Steps between C-alpha positions, in 0.01 A plus 500: 500500500647828392485788744445836339584837652218724614474828314392782731345791311725798470340811637759722332392403149190723483711800601737437213212486252355822637835678494531426130170679445607784729195466725641310796321604817511342839124445506498322164783272604319406824171439319663274242687307770179446696329385181779248438461363855123471447559314170729251672238447770232439236726240335540323834123507556448351153744220584317427826169488312648258249618281789153512665340394171759220472632650175852573634738217429777613734456614860852644497412764240200603705710537816769694309235741364360550851843564651594734214185702566570502874861617455409774254229624739743500793753692292234754404405543865862553603543762226183667621629503858827659388313766301281583798802512727678739263188720478470513879867592527456782250194624685698512827760731344479860610480759229 
């Protein structure tokens, strides 16, 4: 059985595409990243549904999709926490 490497989505890729167009904004990058996380979660849900309907042939692929969705969500939450922390730090600065 061949073991393949997991490919974690790159959150920097959307920024590169937007920079080429000259319209890169922080809000657009965040929205696109959240959309990518949601898409990965939908893929995992589809795999779970296939397993429930007994259409999935391999339990390992279902578990990998679930873990991939979980890890991307955890990464997104950590990025969110860092953004909020940076915002709070800026707000504490005296002008």
